[in-house]
Z-matrix of the N, CA and C atoms (Angstrom, degrees):
N
C 1 1.454
C 2 1.541 1 110.76
N 3 1.343 2 116.00 1 -33.25
C 4 1.464 3 119.96 2 178.98
C 5 1.535 4 110.80 3 -61.28
N 6 1.338 5 116.68 4 -42.31
C 7 1.466 6 120.65 5 179.53
C 8 1.527 7 110.51 6 -61.71
N 9 1.325 8 117.30 7 -43.52
C 10 1.458 9 122.10 8 -179.57
C 11 1.528 10 110.86 9 -64.62
N 12 1.330 11 117.38 10 -49.98
C 13 1.467 12 120.79 11 -176.76
C 14 1.524 13 112.04 12 -67.45
N 15 1.330 14 117.16 13 -42.15
C 16 1.468 15 120.01 14 178.09
C 17 1.519 16 110.63 15 -62.97
N 18 1.319 17 116.51 16 -43.87
C 19 1.463 18 121.08 17 -179.73
C 20 1.523 19 111.37 18 -62.83
N 21 1.318 20 116.35 19 -41.17
C 22 1.467 21 120.74 20 178.69
C 23 1.523 22 110.57 21 -62.58
N 24 1.332 23 116.72 22 -49.35
C 25 1.465 24 120.89 23 -177.02
C 26 1.521 25 112.02 24 -64.51
N 27 1.318 26 116.55 25 -46.38
C 28 1.463 27 120.37 26 -177.62
C 29 1.524 28 110.81 27 -61.10
N 30 1.319 29 117.43 28 -48.34
C 31 1.467 30 120.22 29 -176.04
C 32 1.526 31 111.70 30 -73.49
N 33 1.322 32 118.41 31 -37.31
C 34 1.471 33 119.83 32 178.25
C 35 1.521 34 110.28 33 -59.18
N 36 1.322 35 116.81 34 -43.63
C 37 1.466 36 119.78 35 179.18
C 38 1.525 37 111.60 36 -73.12
N 39 1.332 38 117.13 37 -42.78
C 40 1.464 39 120.31 38 -178.00
C 41 1.528 40 111.60 39 -65.96
N 42 1.311 41 117.58 40 -28.76
C 43 1.466 42 121.87 41 -176.25
C 44 1.524 43 112.21 42 -75.34
N 45 1.308 44 118.28 43 -25.46
C 46 1.464 45 120.06 44 -177.70
C 47 1.528 46 109.10 45 -66.71
N 48 1.315 47 114.97 46 119.75
C 49 1.456 48 121.48 47 -177.48
C 50 1.519 49 113.22 48 84.81
N 51 1.338 50 117.60 49 0.19
C 52 1.454 51 122.58 50 -179.38
C 53 1.529 52 110.12 51 -74.83
N 54 1.326 53 115.87 52 163.68
C 55 1.460 54 121.38 53 -178.39
C 56 1.528 55 111.86 54 -58.08
N 57 1.329 56 117.99 55 -38.97
C 58 1.460 57 119.48 56 -179.36
C 59 1.529 58 111.66 57 -70.58
N 60 1.322 59 117.56 58 -30.09
C 61 1.464 60 119.16 59 174.98
C 62 1.527 61 109.68 60 -68.76
N 63 1.318 62 115.98 61 -40.30
C 64 1.462 63 119.55 62 176.14
C 65 1.525 64 110.32 63 -62.74
N 66 1.332 65 116.94 64 -37.48
C 67 1.462 66 120.68 65 176.18
C 68 1.528 67 110.87 66 -62.63
N 69 1.335 68 116.99 67 -41.38
C 70 1.469 69 120.32 68 178.30
C 71 1.529 70 110.46 69 -59.29
N 72 1.318 71 116.83 70 -39.88
C 73 1.465 72 121.42 71 178.99
C 74 1.529 73 110.29 72 -66.15
N 75 1.340 74 116.57 73 -43.42
C 76 1.469 75 121.01 74 179.57
C 77 1.530 76 110.37 75 -63.38
N 78 1.327 77 116.62 76 -44.86
C 79 1.464 78 120.28 77 179.49
C 80 1.532 79 111.12 78 -61.50
N 81 1.327 80 115.97 79 -42.68
C 82 1.465 81 120.16 80 -179.84
C 83 1.527 82 111.18 81 -63.85
N 84 1.321 83 116.55 82 -41.19
C 85 1.459 84 120.18 83 179.76
C 86 1.531 85 111.16 84 -68.80
N 87 1.308 86 115.90 85 -36.36
C 88 1.466 87 119.68 86 -176.71
C 89 1.523 88 112.57 87 -75.82
N 90 1.337 89 117.34 88 -45.26
C 91 1.453 90 120.37 89 -171.10
C 92 1.523 91 114.33 90 -101.27
N 93 1.309 92 117.47 91 -21.93
C 94 1.469 93 121.91 92 179.86
C 95 1.531 94 111.79 93 48.19
N 96 1.331 95 115.51 94 46.74
C 97 1.466 96 122.86 95 178.87
C 98 1.532 97 106.92 96 -139.12
N 99 1.338 98 117.55 97 79.27
C 100 1.467 99 120.02 98 -170.31
C 101 1.532 100 115.20 99 -60.53
N 102 1.313 101 118.43 100 -40.29
C 103 1.474 102 118.96 101 -173.71
C 104 1.521 103 113.36 102 -68.17
N 105 1.331 104 120.12 103 -44.60
C 106 1.466 105 118.69 104 175.14
C 107 1.533 106 112.37 105 -64.61
N 108 1.334 107 117.16 106 -33.10
C 109 1.465 108 120.57 107 177.27
C 110 1.525 109 109.81 108 -65.78
N 111 1.320 110 117.18 109 -46.54
C 112 1.463 111 121.13 110 179.34
C 113 1.530 112 110.50 111 -62.14
N 114 1.333 113 116.88 112 -42.59
C 115 1.469 114 120.36 113 178.29
C 116 1.530 115 110.59 114 -62.60
N 117 1.322 116 117.38 115 -40.72
C 118 1.465 117 121.48 116 178.04
C 119 1.510 118 112.42 117 -64.94
N 120 1.334 119 116.46 118 -42.18
C 121 1.467 120 120.85 119 177.22
C 122 1.521 121 110.02 120 -62.22
N 123 1.330 122 116.40 121 -45.10
C 124 1.466 123 121.60 122 -179.44
C 125 1.532 124 111.22 123 -60.66
N 126 1.326 125 116.68 124 -49.00
C 127 1.471 126 120.47 125 -178.64
C 128 1.533 127 111.09 126 -64.79
N 129 1.321 128 116.98 127 -42.76
C 130 1.468 129 120.64 128 179.48
C 131 1.521 130 110.81 129 -64.13
N 132 1.326 131 116.57 130 -40.97
C 133 1.463 132 120.72 131 -178.61
C 134 1.521 133 111.30 132 -68.16
N 135 1.325 134 117.30 133 -43.47
C 136 1.470 135 119.53 134 177.82
C 137 1.527 136 109.92 135 -57.84
N 138 1.321 137 116.78 136 -49.38
C 139 1.471 138 120.37 137 -178.45
C 140 1.526 139 110.75 138 -61.70
N 141 1.325 140 116.49 139 -48.91
C 142 1.449 141 121.37 140 -176.40
C 143 1.530 142 111.55 141 -65.27
N 144 1.316 143 116.74 142 -46.14
C 145 1.462 144 119.99 143 -174.58
C 146 1.524 145 112.96 144 -78.00
N 147 1.328 146 118.25 145 -29.62
C 148 1.465 147 119.29 146 172.16
C 149 1.525 148 109.78 147 -63.02
N 150 1.324 149 115.87 148 -44.55
C 151 1.459 150 120.53 149 177.91
C 152 1.540 151 110.20 150 -61.89
N 153 1.316 152 117.26 151 -46.08
C 154 1.463 153 121.15 152 -178.95
C 155 1.528 154 111.29 153 -64.66
N 156 1.327 155 117.34 154 -42.66
C 157 1.465 156 120.54 155 179.59
C 158 1.525 157 110.76 156 -65.16
N 159 1.333 158 116.50 157 -39.26
C 160 1.461 159 120.08 158 177.55
C 161 1.527 160 110.34 159 -62.87
N 162 1.325 161 116.96 160 -45.04
C 163 1.466 162 120.83 161 178.29
C 164 1.525 163 109.98 162 -60.50
N 165 1.312 164 117.21 163 -47.57
C 166 1.466 165 120.56 164 -179.94
C 167 1.511 166 112.93 165 -59.91
N 168 1.314 167 116.21 166 -43.90
C 169 1.462 168 120.87 167 -179.48
C 170 1.528 169 111.43 168 -67.86
N 171 1.327 170 116.71 169 -41.97
C 172 1.472 171 120.55 170 -179.54
C 173 1.523 172 111.62 171 -67.78
N 174 1.315 173 116.31 172 -42.72
C 175 1.464 174 119.45 173 178.63
C 176 1.526 175 109.41 174 -62.36
N 177 1.309 176 116.62 175 -42.60
C 178 1.471 177 120.04 176 178.82
C 179 1.517 178 110.60 177 -65.01
N 180 1.333 179 116.80 178 -38.07
C 181 1.457 180 120.43 179 179.20
C 182 1.519 181 112.31 180 -66.59
N 183 1.319 182 116.72 181 -34.55
C 184 1.464 183 120.57 182 178.47
C 185 1.520 184 112.20 183 -78.34
N 186 1.303 185 115.81 184 -29.07
C 187 1.465 186 120.59 185 -173.80
C 188 1.528 187 111.45 186 -121.20
N 189 1.298 188 116.75 187 63.77
C 190 1.467 189 120.80 188 -179.29
C 191 1.526 190 112.29 189 -74.20
N 192 1.303 191 116.28 190 5.18
C 193 1.460 192 120.88 191 -175.80
C 194 1.532 193 111.26 192 -60.86
N 195 1.297 194 112.77 193 153.60
C 196 1.461 195 122.76 194 178.46
C 197 1.524 196 110.95 195 -52.96
N 198 1.323 197 117.71 196 -45.78
C 199 1.461 198 121.64 197 -177.25
C 200 1.521 199 112.11 198 -65.82
N 201 1.349 200 117.80 199 -32.73
C 202 1.457 201 120.15 200 178.76
C 203 1.530 202 110.47 201 -68.00
N 204 1.329 203 116.71 202 -40.29
C 205 1.462 204 120.32 203 177.72
C 206 1.522 205 110.21 204 -62.94
N 207 1.317 206 117.32 205 -37.45
C 208 1.469 207 120.74 206 176.17
C 209 1.529 208 109.53 207 -66.51
N 210 1.344 209 117.16 208 -40.92
C 211 1.469 210 120.68 209 178.50
C 212 1.535 211 111.21 210 -60.90
N 213 1.335 212 117.30 211 -40.42
C 214 1.466 213 120.49 212 177.86
C 215 1.528 214 109.86 213 -64.45
N 216 1.324 215 117.09 214 -43.58
C 217 1.469 216 120.89 215 178.98
C 218 1.528 217 110.26 216 -61.20
N 219 1.325 218 116.58 217 -45.13
C 220 1.466 219 120.14 218 178.45
C 221 1.531 220 110.62 219 -66.48
N 222 1.335 221 116.81 220 -31.74
C 223 1.467 222 120.60 221 175.37
C 224 1.521 223 111.83 222 -61.09
N 225 1.336 224 116.67 223 -41.33
C 226 1.469 225 119.91 224 176.03
C 227 1.524 226 110.42 225 -61.86
N 228 1.321 227 116.34 226 -41.83
C 229 1.471 228 120.26 227 -179.62
C 230 1.531 229 110.28 228 -65.21
N 231 1.343 230 117.42 229 -40.89
C 232 1.465 231 120.50 230 175.89
C 233 1.530 232 111.36 231 -64.62
N 234 1.337 233 116.65 232 -37.41
C 235 1.465 234 120.75 233 176.65
C 236 1.528 235 110.38 234 -60.37
N 237 1.335 236 116.77 235 -34.15
C 238 1.466 237 120.12 236 177.62
C 239 1.526 238 110.06 237 -59.18
N 240 1.319 239 116.24 238 -45.23
C 241 1.460 240 119.92 239 178.51
C 242 1.518 241 112.66 240 -66.77
N 243 1.342 242 116.99 241 -41.62
C 244 1.461 243 122.33 242 -179.23
C 245 1.529 244 110.40 243 -63.79
N 246 1.323 245 116.70 244 -36.35
C 247 1.460 246 121.62 245 -178.90
C 248 1.523 247 111.66 246 -64.21
N 249 1.310 248 117.61 247 -27.67
C 250 1.463 249 120.73 248 -179.47
C 251 1.531 250 113.00 249 -73.96
N 252 1.326 251 116.68 250 -13.07
C 253 1.470 252 120.76 251 -179.49
C 254 1.523 253 108.86 252 -90.16
N 255 1.336 254 117.67 253 116.64
C 256 1.474 255 119.40 254 -178.40
C 257 1.528 256 111.75 255 -67.60
N 258 1.337 257 115.06 256 142.07
C 259 1.460 258 120.95 257 175.97
C 260 1.518 259 109.40 258 -85.76
N 261 1.328 260 115.38 259 150.50
C 262 1.457 261 122.17 260 176.10
C 263 1.510 262 107.86 261 -139.27
N 264 1.312 263 116.26 262 154.20
C 265 1.453 264 120.95 263 174.41
C 266 1.519 265 109.30 264 -85.86
N 267 1.317 266 116.52 265 139.34
C 268 1.456 267 122.01 266 168.74
C 269 1.517 268 106.90 267 -85.40
N 270 1.325 269 117.31 268 166.86
C 271 1.464 270 120.38 269 177.64
C 272 1.523 271 111.13 270 -58.57
N 273 1.334 272 117.29 271 -37.21
C 274 1.467 273 120.96 272 179.97
C 275 1.517 274 112.01 273 -66.36
N 276 1.322 275 117.69 274 -30.19
C 277 1.460 276 121.40 275 -177.57
C 278 1.524 277 112.50 276 -66.23
N 279 1.317 278 117.43 277 -29.00
C 280 1.460 279 119.14 278 -176.59
C 281 1.521 280 112.21 279 -89.19
N 282 1.306 281 117.80 280 -1.67
C 283 1.465 282 121.43 281 178.51
C 284 1.526 283 108.75 282 -83.20
N 285 1.317 284 116.00 283 69.87
C 286 1.458 285 122.05 284 -177.42
C 287 1.521 286 108.19 285 -88.98
N 288 1.301 287 115.02 286 124.61
C 289 1.466 288 119.66 287 178.64
C 290 1.519 289 109.14 288 -101.47
N 291 1.301 290 115.63 289 136.72
C 292 1.457 291 119.94 290 178.35
C 293 1.525 292 109.18 291 -95.22
N 294 1.316 293 114.28 292 115.38
C 295 1.461 294 121.05 293 175.55
C 296 1.515 295 106.34 294 -137.23
N 297 1.309 296 116.72 295 121.85
C 298 1.449 297 119.88 296 177.32
C 299 1.512 298 113.48 297 86.43
N 300 1.300 299 118.91 298 13.78
C 301 1.453 300 121.39 299 176.90
C 302 1.518 301 113.50 300 96.86
N 303 1.316 302 115.38 301 171.18
C 304 1.460 303 122.54 302 -176.03
C 305 1.526 304 111.03 303 -64.82
N 306 1.336 305 117.53 304 -44.89
C 307 1.470 306 120.76 305 -178.76
C 308 1.525 307 110.99 306 -58.95
N 309 1.328 308 117.28 307 -52.16
C 310 1.460 309 121.15 308 -176.93
C 311 1.526 310 111.19 309 -65.49
N 312 1.322 311 117.12 310 -40.13
C 313 1.466 312 121.18 311 177.15
C 314 1.524 313 109.96 312 -59.97
N 315 1.340 314 116.60 313 -46.33
C 316 1.463 315 121.03 314 179.70
C 317 1.521 316 110.52 315 -64.69
N 318 1.318 317 117.08 316 -46.56
C 319 1.463 318 121.96 317 -179.22
C 320 1.522 319 111.24 318 -55.12
N 321 1.308 320 116.95 319 -52.38
C 322 1.471 321 120.86 320 -176.11
C 323 1.526 322 110.84 321 -69.11
N 324 1.324 323 116.73 322 -47.58
C 325 1.463 324 120.40 323 -177.94
C 326 1.524 325 111.18 324 -62.19
N 327 1.321 326 116.21 325 -46.67
C 328 1.468 327 120.41 326 -177.82
C 329 1.525 328 110.37 327 -64.99
N 330 1.333 329 117.19 328 -43.03
C 331 1.466 330 121.07 329 179.76
C 332 1.529 331 110.15 330 -59.48
N 333 1.326 332 117.04 331 -46.32
C 334 1.464 333 120.76 332 -177.54
C 335 1.528 334 112.32 333 -68.19
N 336 1.331 335 117.20 334 -41.57
C 337 1.467 336 120.17 335 -179.87
C 338 1.530 337 110.51 336 -67.14
N 339 1.325 338 117.34 337 -30.77
C 340 1.466 339 121.40 338 -178.99
C 341 1.538 340 112.18 339 -73.54
N 342 1.337 341 117.88 340 -18.93
C 343 1.463 342 121.01 341 179.77
C 344 1.532 343 109.71 342 -62.72
N 345 1.320 344 115.86 343 121.16
C 346 1.459 345 121.39 344 179.44
C 347 1.516 346 114.28 345 76.92
N 348 1.317 347 117.57 346 4.21
C 349 1.464 348 122.45 347 179.77
C 350 1.525 349 109.82 348 -74.56
N 351 1.331 350 115.76 349 162.69
C 352 1.474 351 121.32 350 179.97
C 353 1.518 352 112.39 351 -51.02
N 354 1.319 353 115.85 352 -45.54
C 355 1.465 354 118.49 353 -174.63
C 356 1.521 355 111.88 354 -70.59
N 357 1.330 356 117.84 355 -30.34
C 358 1.464 357 119.32 356 175.00
C 359 1.529 358 109.99 357 -70.05
N 360 1.318 359 116.89 358 -43.62
C 361 1.467 360 120.80 359 177.75
C 362 1.529 361 109.67 360 -62.77
N 363 1.322 362 116.68 361 -40.44
C 364 1.471 363 120.28 362 177.52
C 365 1.521 364 110.76 363 -62.85
N 366 1.328 365 117.52 364 -38.61
C 367 1.465 366 121.13 365 178.34
C 368 1.524 367 110.62 366 -62.61
N 369 1.311 368 116.94 367 -42.52
C 370 1.470 369 120.84 368 177.24
C 371 1.528 370 109.92 369 -60.79
N 372 1.331 371 116.39 370 -47.55
C 373 1.470 372 120.51 371 -178.81
C 374 1.530 373 111.78 372 -64.99
N 375 1.324 374 117.38 373 -41.55
C 376 1.467 375 120.83 374 179.21
C 377 1.525 376 111.18 375 -63.76
N 378 1.334 377 116.93 376 -41.60
C 379 1.469 378 120.45 377 178.60
C 380 1.521 379 110.86 378 -67.20
N 381 1.326 380 117.17 379 -36.52
C 382 1.464 381 120.48 380 176.64
C 383 1.522 382 110.16 381 -65.46
N 384 1.315 383 116.33 382 -36.51
C 385 1.471 384 121.16 383 -179.75
C 386 1.526 385 111.95 384 -72.74
N 387 1.316 386 117.15 385 -47.40
C 388 1.472 387 121.25 386 -172.88
C 389 1.532 388 114.59 387 -93.45
N 390 1.329 389 118.19 388 -17.58
C 391 1.481 390 121.33 389 -177.05
C 392 1.532 391 110.82 390 55.09
N 393 1.316 392 117.21 391 42.43
C 394 1.468 393 122.02 392 -177.06
C 395 1.529 394 109.04 393 -138.98
N 396 1.323 395 116.08 394 85.24
C 397 1.464 396 121.67 395 -173.84
C 398 1.522 397 111.63 396 -56.88
N 399 1.327 398 117.49 397 -54.33
C 400 1.469 399 120.21 398 -174.83
C 401 1.527 400 112.40 399 -67.16
N 402 1.323 401 117.29 400 -41.81
C 403 1.466 402 119.91 401 -179.78
C 404 1.525 403 111.05 402 -65.06
N 405 1.320 404 116.96 403 -42.28
C 406 1.465 405 120.47 404 179.82
C 407 1.528 406 110.44 405 -68.99
N 408 1.331 407 117.41 406 -46.79
C 409 1.472 408 120.03 407 -179.98
C 410 1.528 409 111.05 408 -62.03
N 411 1.323 410 117.13 409 -41.14
C 412 1.473 411 120.29 410 177.62
C 413 1.521 412 110.48 411 -64.87
N 414 1.322 413 117.03 412 -42.99
C 415 1.466 414 121.04 413 -179.82
C 416 1.520 415 112.54 414 -65.81
N 417 1.334 416 116.70 415 -44.84
C 418 1.460 417 118.90 416 -179.62
C 419 1.531 418 111.33 417 -68.97
N 420 1.325 419 116.53 418 -34.61
C 421 1.469 420 119.70 419 176.18
C 422 1.525 421 110.30 420 -64.90
N 423 1.328 422 116.80 421 -44.87
C 424 1.463 423 119.90 422 177.02
C 425 1.529 424 110.45 423 -61.16
N 426 1.318 425 117.24 424 -41.74
C 427 1.468 426 120.92 425 177.52
C 428 1.522 427 112.02 426 -59.76
N 429 1.339 428 116.13 427 -41.96
C 430 1.471 429 120.18 428 177.32
C 431 1.521 430 110.81 429 -62.72
N 432 1.330 431 116.37 430 -41.78
C 433 1.462 432 119.80 431 -178.30
C 434 1.532 433 110.98 432 -69.68
N 435 1.327 434 117.08 433 -37.59
C 436 1.471 435 120.78 434 178.00
C 437 1.525 436 110.06 435 -59.03
N 438 1.320 437 116.91 436 -39.21
C 439 1.467 438 120.55 437 -178.96
C 440 1.532 439 112.43 438 -81.60
N 441 1.330 440 117.20 439 -37.98
C 442 1.468 441 119.80 440 -170.01
C 443 1.520 442 115.60 441 -90.02
N 444 1.324 443 118.52 442 -29.79
C 445 1.468 444 118.79 443 179.45
C 446 1.535 445 110.72 444 -61.84
N 447 1.336 446 119.23 445 -48.49
C 448 1.471 447 117.54 446 175.90
C 449 1.531 448 112.27 447 -60.97
N 450 1.336 449 117.14 448 -33.48
C 451 1.470 450 119.82 449 179.04
C 452 1.516 451 111.03 450 -63.61
N 453 1.329 452 116.86 451 -37.21
C 454 1.461 453 120.33 452 179.19
C 455 1.529 454 110.13 453 -66.21
N 456 1.328 455 116.69 454 -41.16
C 457 1.469 456 119.98 455 -176.89
C 458 1.526 457 113.41 456 -82.75
N 459 1.325 458 116.93 457 -35.80
C 460 1.463 459 119.50 458 -172.62
C 461 1.522 460 113.69 459 -109.65
N 462 1.320 461 116.55 460 -17.13
C 463 1.451 462 122.27 461 174.72
C 464 1.501 463 116.00 462 48.60
N 465 1.308 464 114.99 463 -122.60
C 466 1.455 465 121.19 464 -173.27
C 467 1.523 466 113.17 465 -66.84
N 468 1.331 467 118.51 466 -21.65
C 469 1.466 468 120.62 467 178.57
C 470 1.529 469 110.51 468 -62.13
N 471 1.335 470 116.81 469 -33.22
C 472 1.471 471 120.80 470 177.94
C 473 1.518 472 110.09 471 -64.42
N 474 1.326 473 115.84 472 -46.09
C 475 1.458 474 120.06 473 -178.07
C 476 1.528 475 111.83 474 -61.81
N 477 1.331 476 116.89 475 -30.06
C 478 1.456 477 120.31 476 179.72
C 479 1.532 478 111.91 477 -77.86
N 480 1.341 479 117.90 478 -29.84
C 481 1.465 480 121.25 479 -174.43
C 482 1.523 481 114.75 480 -98.53
N 483 1.323 482 117.31 481 -25.87
C 484 1.458 483 121.31 482 -176.95
C 485 1.520 484 108.79 483 -103.73
N 486 1.305 485 116.27 484 128.29
C 487 1.465 486 120.81 485 179.02
C 488 1.527 487 109.38 486 -71.93
N 489 1.338 488 115.17 487 107.22
C 490 1.465 489 119.78 488 179.51
C 491 1.525 490 110.20 489 -64.60
N 492 1.318 491 116.61 490 -35.75
C 493 1.469 492 120.23 491 -179.84
C 494 1.529 493 110.31 492 -64.71
N 495 1.324 494 117.38 493 -44.14
C 496 1.460 495 120.71 494 178.28
C 497 1.524 496 111.05 495 -64.43
N 498 1.317 497 116.66 496 -41.82
C 499 1.458 498 120.87 497 179.92
C 500 1.520 499 110.97 498 -64.40
N 501 1.342 500 116.95 499 -44.33
C 502 1.468 501 119.98 500 177.01
C 503 1.524 502 110.72 501 -62.00
N 504 1.328 503 117.28 502 -39.12
C 505 1.463 504 121.19 503 179.12
C 506 1.527 505 110.88 504 -63.97
N 507 1.339 506 117.68 505 -43.28
C 508 1.464 507 120.81 506 177.85
C 509 1.521 508 111.69 507 -63.53
N 510 1.335 509 116.67 508 -42.03
C 511 1.465 510 120.32 509 177.68
C 512 1.526 511 110.33 510 -63.85
N 513 1.322 512 116.74 511 -42.30
C 514 1.471 513 120.55 512 178.66
C 515 1.523 514 110.73 513 -61.95
N 516 1.324 515 116.63 514 -40.70
C 517 1.475 516 120.16 515 177.77
C 518 1.524 517 111.37 516 -63.01
N 519 1.341 518 116.86 517 -39.05
C 520 1.470 519 119.97 518 176.82
C 521 1.520 520 111.33 519 -61.82
N 522 1.329 521 117.41 520 -46.23
C 523 1.462 522 120.78 521 177.83
C 524 1.530 523 110.43 522 -61.98
N 525 1.319 524 116.85 523 -41.97
C 526 1.461 525 121.05 524 -179.82
C 527 1.525 526 110.94 525 -62.69
N 528 1.327 527 116.89 526 -45.14
C 529 1.466 528 121.16 527 178.58
C 530 1.526 529 110.57 528 -61.47
N 531 1.341 530 117.30 529 -44.08
C 532 1.466 531 119.94 530 178.00
C 533 1.527 532 111.32 531 -60.66
N 534 1.324 533 117.11 532 -42.64
C 535 1.462 534 120.86 533 179.61
C 536 1.513 535 112.48 534 -65.35
N 537 1.317 536 116.65 535 -46.10
C 538 1.470 537 120.49 536 179.82
C 539 1.522 538 110.39 537 -66.40
N 540 1.324 539 116.61 538 -39.91
C 541 1.464 540 121.09 539 178.87
C 542 1.528 541 110.12 540 -60.73
N 543 1.333 542 116.09 541 -46.50
C 544 1.464 543 118.77 542 179.58
C 545 1.524 544 110.91 543 -65.09
N 546 1.334 545 118.24 544 -41.00
C 547 1.463 546 120.42 545 176.18
C 548 1.526 547 111.16 546 -60.34
N 549 1.325 548 116.12 547 -41.89
C 550 1.464 549 120.89 548 179.61
C 551 1.522 550 110.92 549 -62.38
N 552 1.340 551 117.12 550 -40.20
C 553 1.472 552 120.27 551 177.41
C 554 1.527 553 110.86 552 -65.02
N 555 1.326 554 117.05 553 -43.74
C 556 1.460 555 122.13 554 -177.72
C 557 1.520 556 110.28 555 -64.45
N 558 1.314 557 116.17 556 -44.82
C 559 1.462 558 120.91 557 -175.24
C 560 1.530 559 113.13 558 -85.71
N 561 1.328 560 116.21 559 -0.57
C 562 1.462 561 120.71 560 176.14
C 563 1.515 562 115.17 561 77.46
N 564 1.323 563 117.12 562 19.75
C 565 1.454 564 120.20 563 179.94
C 566 1.515 565 112.63 564 -71.30
N 567 1.327 566 117.11 565 -19.77
C 568 1.471 567 120.95 566 -176.57
C 569 1.523 568 112.88 567 -92.95
N 570 1.285 569 116.68 568 17.50
C 571 1.457 570 119.89 569 172.27
C 572 1.461 571 114.33 570 95.40
């Protein structure tokens, strides 16, 4: 349960103001079809995060070495810094082409934009830490939906009312705590 809840909290906070959340807002404004967009985001996230969690768990399983555990802990700390950097869309990012309907457009676009994104990297690190593919993938998917469903329905109103800087800071603190906690466990600081 810890893997699921931690994954949900970390990704829900990290996703606010993230490039994929901005994409959800753009898709909602362009297509004005919230349910197919939400379904596309959900399907893309499940596929992407299951793959990422599997990679994280397998890499951790192959590399149980002391140094790898330190690398994962330092990865969380680096994620804290990366989370503080706001995402922006480039001009190319908003050139969304609709082929095959709103659902398919959302599915493909969201899946591709999520590749290498903070939340995908966080999913890999969380799975490496917890060794729980399904719990981490379910938690990170729920975190993505917690952040993106309101973005689809409320769009720019969210950005005006929610402090993106505060949200990024809270997400960064969560990553930092996870990294320090893991380092403390590795180095025996926790008894």
